[in-house]
Residue, then its C-alpha position, 0 to 999 in steps of 0.5 A: m520478474k519474481p511473484f510478490s505476495v500481495v497482501v489485502p486488508t478489506w472490510k465491507n468492500l467487495e465493489y472496490l475489491d474487485l476491482m482490485y482484483r481485475g487490474l491486480t490479476g489483468n494488469s500484471a507481468v506477473p501472477h502474484e500470490i494474492i492474499i485478502f483478509f476480510n474484516e467481519f467474514d460473511e456468506s457475501c466474502e465467501d461468495w466473492a472468493r469463490g473461484k478466484n486465485i486467492l487465499p483468503c483469511g479473516s475474521s468475524k469482526n472487524t480487526g481493524v487495518c494493522t492485524a488484518v495486513n499482519r494475518a495476511a502476511s504471515k501467510a506470505t511464501t514469496d520474498f517480498i510482501c506488497y500491502m496494497n488498499d481494497d480501493m486500488y487499481p493496479l495499472p500495467g508495469w506497476d509491478t515491473a516498476l517496482a521489481g527494477y528496485s526490488g533486487l536491491a540491498d535489503k532495508l528498503w522501502l518501496s512505495g507506489t505512485a496513486i492517482e487521484p481525483g483530488n489536489s497533486t501533491p509530490c507523492y500523489i498525481g492529483n486532478r485526474n478523474y476517471g471516476d469515484s466509484p466502482a460505477s463510475f470508475e472509466e476504466e478503459r479511458l484510464l488504460r488508454e492514457y495512464r502512459t501520459l501520467l508515467r513520472p519520470y522520477n521518484v520522490v521520498s514516499t511512504w504511502t502505499p501500495v507497498l513493497l518490502s523484502r519478507r525478511d525486514w517485515e518479519a524484523i520489524g514485526g509488521f505493523d503496530e496493532e495498537y493503532f487500531p483501526g489504522f490511523g497513523s500506522d503508516p508512519d509508524l511502519a516507516m519509523k520501525m523501518y528507518r530505526y532497521g537502518c531503511r535509509h531509502f523509501i522510495g516512491v517509483g514514479n513509473s509504478l501506478v494505481y488509481h486509487f479511489a481514496k474512499g477511506t475505509t477508517a472513516r467509516f469506523d464509529g470512533s469507539t477507540t480512545m487511540d490517539p494515534q498523534k500522542y500515541f507515536k511521540s510517546k513511543w518514538g520521542v518525535s511527532w511523525k510529522k516531524f519523522l516525515k518532514k525533518v528525518i526522511h524528508r517525505n515529498s522531496v525528490i530524490s536525486s539519481a545519484v542517490l538512486d545510483k549509489t544504491q543498485 
């Protein structure tokens, strides 16, 4: 398979970022192009990045998730852009599972499937606790057991990790940076892809990452007047809940017949 450009926004999260990097470099089928954007880049970020196989970039202030991802993605040189959170740990096969669909036509959205300690949903494998922090992370146990969690089916999903062709990413202009610090940006990106012509939002059941779900944006001090739901509806003329549930049917199982038609 060909490498992806994996873009990762991060903000004062070096312990989690370290795990993400270890999983990404240790559990991937090929060496991917890793582009990390550091919000509030400082000496500690510089020290962490030194000697690692990454392309670092950043800002002295917190630009939010959307600007960070857009700036990192602008440096991509491969055919596919993968947006991943800094508090995710990719498991073996995560990239080959996505690559199995990446040869399809353009205008395609691919998502990985996250394992989380919380409740299970069609898009998330829940009730599996391998640690809630780097200090408590049971990496060896997870690597022994993750194969038992592989899903034999796919669902409609818009969650990260997200893989889009670079052609599609550039055509839709990436994230809308009005969503600061980042709440609501994922549904908006999905709507941009839908308006562009994407009709397949595939959450790949055997592309797994462990997600600590630390909620980086929850640490933001709230000093913004942005109402993401109101902005989305004014922009698109529909609520994101209706779009996700009634238009693209997020969380529904994708039949093999649908996938056969896309290959």
